C-alpha positions in Angstrom: 116.0 -27.3 27.1 115.6 -28.2 30.8 112.4 -28.7 32.7 111.8 -27.9 36.3 110.9 -30.9 38.5 109.1 -29.3 41.4 108.3 -32.6 43.2 109.7 -36.0 42.8 107.6 -37.6 45.6 104.9 -35.4 47.0 103.3 -35.1 50.4 102.4 -37.9 52.8 99.2 -39.1 51.1 95.5 -38.6 51.4 95.6 -38.0 55.1 97.4 -34.7 54.7 94.7 -33.3 52.3 91.6 -34.8 53.8 91.0 -36.8 50.6 89.6 -40.2 50.9 92.0 -41.8 48.4 95.5 -41.1 47.1 95.8 -39.5 43.7 97.0 -42.4 41.5 96.3 -44.0 38.1 96.6 -47.8 38.0 99.3 -47.8 40.7 101.7 -45.7 38.7 103.1 -42.3 39.7 100.9 -39.5 38.6 102.6 -37.0 36.2 101.4 -33.4 36.3 102.6 -30.7 34.0 102.1 -27.0 34.8 102.5 -24.5 31.9 102.7 -21.0 33.3 105.2 -18.2 33.6 103.8 -17.0 36.9 106.3 -18.3 39.5 104.4 -17.1 42.5 101.2 -18.7 41.3 103.1 -21.9 40.5 104.4 -22.0 44.0 100.8 -21.7 45.5 99.5 -24.4 43.1 102.4 -26.7 43.7 102.1 -26.4 47.5 98.5 -27.6 47.3 99.4 -30.4 44.9 101.9 -31.7 47.5 98.9 -33.1 49.4 98.9 -35.9 46.8 101.5 -38.7 47.0 103.1 -40.6 44.1 102.8 -37.5 41.9 105.6 -35.9 39.9 105.2 -32.3 39.0 107.0 -30.6 36.1 106.7 -26.9 35.3 107.4 -25.1 32.0 106.9 -21.3 31.4 105.8 -21.2 27.7 103.4 -23.0 25.4 106.4 -23.8 23.1 108.2 -25.6 25.9 105.0 -27.4 26.9 104.6 -28.6 23.3 108.2 -29.8 23.2 107.8 -31.6 26.5 104.7 -33.4 25.4 106.3 -34.6 22.2 108.5 -36.9 24.2 106.5 -37.5 27.4 103.1 -38.6 28.6 101.3 -36.8 31.4 98.1 -37.5 33.3 97.2 -33.8 34.0 98.1 -30.6 32.3 97.5 -27.2 34.1 97.7 -24.7 31.3 97.7 -20.9 31.7 95.7 -18.8 29.3 97.2 -15.6 30.4 99.6 -15.2 27.5 100.3 -16.4 23.9 96.6 -17.0 23.2 97.0 -18.1 19.7 99.5 -20.7 20.7 97.4 -22.1 23.5 94.5 -22.5 21.2 96.6 -24.3 18.6 98.2 -26.5 21.4 94.8 -27.5 22.8 93.5 -28.4 19.3 96.5 -30.6 18.7 96.3 -32.3 22.1 92.7 -33.2 21.7 93.4 -34.5 18.2 96.4 -36.6 19.3 94.9 -37.5 22.8 98.3 -36.7 24.3 97.0 -35.6 27.7 94.7 -37.5 30.0 93.0 -34.4 31.6 93.4 -30.7 31.2 92.8 -27.8 33.7 92.8 -24.3 32.3 93.9 -21.3 34.3 93.0 -17.6 33.6 92.4 -14.3 35.2 89.0 -13.6 33.6 85.8 -15.6 34.3 85.1 -15.4 30.5 88.2 -17.5 30.0 86.2 -20.5 31.4 84.4 -20.8 28.1 87.6 -22.4 26.7 86.9 -25.4 28.9 83.8 -26.2 26.8 85.4 -25.2 23.5 88.4 -27.5 23.9 86.6 -30.2 26.0 88.8 -29.7 29.1 87.9 -30.7 32.6 88.3 -27.7 34.9 89.0 -24.0 35.1 90.9 -22.3 37.9 90.6 -18.5 38.2 93.8 -16.5 39.1 94.8 -15.4 41.6 94.3 -18.8 43.1 92.0 -19.4 46.1 93.3 -22.3 48.0 89.8 -23.7 48.5 89.2 -23.7 44.8 92.5 -25.5 44.2 91.4 -28.1 46.7 88.0 -28.5 45.0 89.8 -29.0 41.7 92.1 -31.6 43.2 89.1 -33.4 44.7 87.5 -33.4 41.3 90.7 -34.6 39.7 90.9 -37.5 42.1 87.3 -38.4 41.4 87.5 -38.5 37.6 90.9 -40.3 37.7 89.3 -43.2 39.5 87.7 -45.9 37.4 84.7 -46.7 39.6 82.1 -44.0 40.2 79.4 -44.7 42.7 76.5 -42.3 42.5 74.5 -41.6 45.6 71.3 -39.5 45.8 69.7 -38.5 49.0 66.1 -37.4 49.0 65.0 -37.6 52.6 65.7 -34.0 53.3 66.9 -31.7 50.5 68.4 -33.1 47.3 72.0 -34.2 47.6 73.9 -36.0 44.9 77.4 -37.5 45.4 79.9 -39.3 43.2 82.4 -41.3 45.4 81.4 -39.0 48.3 82.1 -35.9 46.3 79.1 -33.5 46.0 77.8 -32.9 42.5 77.2 -29.1 42.1 74.4 -28.1 39.7 75.1 -24.7 38.2 71.5 -24.1 37.3 68.8 -24.2 40.0 66.1 -25.4 37.5 68.4 -28.1 36.3 68.8 -29.3 39.9 65.0 -29.3 40.3 64.4 -31.1 37.1 66.9 -33.8 38.1 65.1 -34.1 41.5 61.8 -34.5 39.6 63.3 -37.3 37.6 64.5 -39.0 40.8 61.0 -38.6 42.2 59.7 -40.6 39.2 62.2 -43.4 40.1 63.2 -44.1 36.5 59.9 -43.2 34.9 59.7 -40.6 32.2 59.1 -37.0 33.1 57.3 -35.4 30.2 58.1 -31.9 29.1 54.5 -30.9 30.0 54.8 -32.1 33.6 58.2 -30.5 34.0 56.9 -27.2 32.9 53.8 -27.5 35.1 56.0 -28.2 38.2 59.1 -26.1 37.6 57.3 -23.1 36.1 53.8 -23.4 37.7 52.8 -19.8 36.9 53.5 -20.1 33.2 51.9 -22.2 30.5 53.7 -24.7 28.3 54.6 -22.3 25.4 57.8 -21.9 23.3 59.5 -19.8 26.0 59.0 -22.4 28.8 59.9 -25.2 26.4 63.2 -23.4 25.8 63.7 -23.1 29.6 63.1 -26.8 29.9 65.6 -27.7 27.2 68.1 -25.4 28.8 67.7 -27.2 32.1 68.1 -30.6 30.3 71.3 -29.4 28.6 72.6 -28.1 31.9 72.0 -31.5 33.6 73.8 -33.3 30.7 76.8 -30.9 31.0 77.0 -31.3 34.8 76.8 -35.1 34.7 79.3 -35.3 31.9 81.7 -33.1 33.9 81.6 -35.7 36.7 81.7 -38.6 34.3 78.3 -40.0 35.3 76.4 -39.2 32.2 74.8 -42.7 32.2 72.5 -41.8 35.1 70.3 -39.4 33.0 68.6 -39.8 29.7 66.7 -37.3 27.6 64.5 -38.1 24.7 62.1 -36.1 22.5 59.4 -34.9 24.9 60.8 -36.0 28.2 63.7 -37.2 30.4 64.4 -39.7 33.1 67.1 -41.1 35.4 68.6 -44.6 35.1 67.6 -45.9 38.5 69.9 -48.9 38.2 72.9 -46.6 38.1 72.0 -44.8 41.3 72.1 -45.6 45.1 69.1 -43.7 46.4 67.3 -43.8 49.8 63.9 -43.3 48.1 64.5 -46.1 45.6 65.6 -48.4 48.5 62.4 -47.6 50.4 60.2 -48.3 47.3 61.9 -51.7 46.9 61.6 -52.7 50.6 59.5 -50.3 52.7 59.6 -52.4 55.8 63.4 -52.8 55.7 64.0 -49.1 55.2 61.7 -47.5 57.8 64.7 -46.3 59.8 65.8 -44.1 56.9 62.6 -42.0 57.0 62.7 -38.6 58.8 59.4 -37.1 57.7 61.1 -35.0 55.0 61.4 -35.5 51.3 63.0 -33.2 48.7 62.1 -30.2 51.0 63.2 -27.5 48.5 60.2 -28.3 46.2 56.5 -27.9 46.9 55.6 -30.6 44.3 57.3 -33.2 46.5 54.6 -33.1 49.2 52.4 -35.5 47.2 55.1 -38.1 47.2 55.9 -37.5 50.9 52.3 -38.3 51.7 52.5 -41.5 49.7 55.8 -42.4 51.5 54.1 -42.0 54.9 51.0 -43.9 53.9 53.2 -46.8 52.7 55.2 -46.7 55.9 52.1 -46.8 58.0 50.8 -49.8 56.1 53.9 -51.9 56.8 54.5 -50.9 60.4 52.9 -50.3 63.8 52.2 -46.8 65.0 55.0 -46.7 67.6 57.7 -47.4 64.9 56.7 -44.1 63.2 56.2 -41.9 66.2 59.4 -40.0 65.4 57.9 -38.8 62.1 55.3 -36.7 63.9 57.5 -35.2 66.6 
């Protein structure tokens, strides 16, 4: 059995792709295995993967060949198509997760419903076919992120909420999960009770079993998103509440709380602008700023 080596040494590095860092693991060449019988799709995927250097890409066209290759080789990433031989791919994924043969796995399929297999088999990403180049690039950016050892989490609150890991935006799939995370940031490490969360996220509804379920759904969504980006340590949920771990986050609001005088320049008169409940904290921020400065230093806040 022969395997197709698409690329021995790919691309010209991160500059070609707009990425901030080359795609490497511990200084060794990255090994990527593509398992799909779609030659046209493989060509598109491989072309985008060429933007990484020090990567070797191997393609096989069946689950059986994939299994045989993995018996004698280690890979860093496996791109596995779900479009055929479904029983085999399920068995293969079960075996791989038991043996820990593959570092990361990206599943590929033609139906959105196929993405559920990412959660079932604890994979990292899902790519919908036919491929959109932008989605491939987002996947590559994510791959580069989670392949790096160090993850710096940055949260921006002076404006709308923005969360980044190594300069990669964190995308919350659930709007209420994003708002709950923002509320936890607003508490700067303090506990947000389920009652306060319900009051602020669902202000027109009481704290009953339905809203408690909505709260728990938002908490689960936060955990899932942060686990996906490998930054699960920044958020904690306990019975009756949740919080962020402020020591794991670089945040403009936290910096201001620690040293208001030294962080006046970061203020812009805006704070978590997507949420009405943030206005109370914004008022406190401005009062604190006024107490440690002269009026002229803050004139820009009232323009």
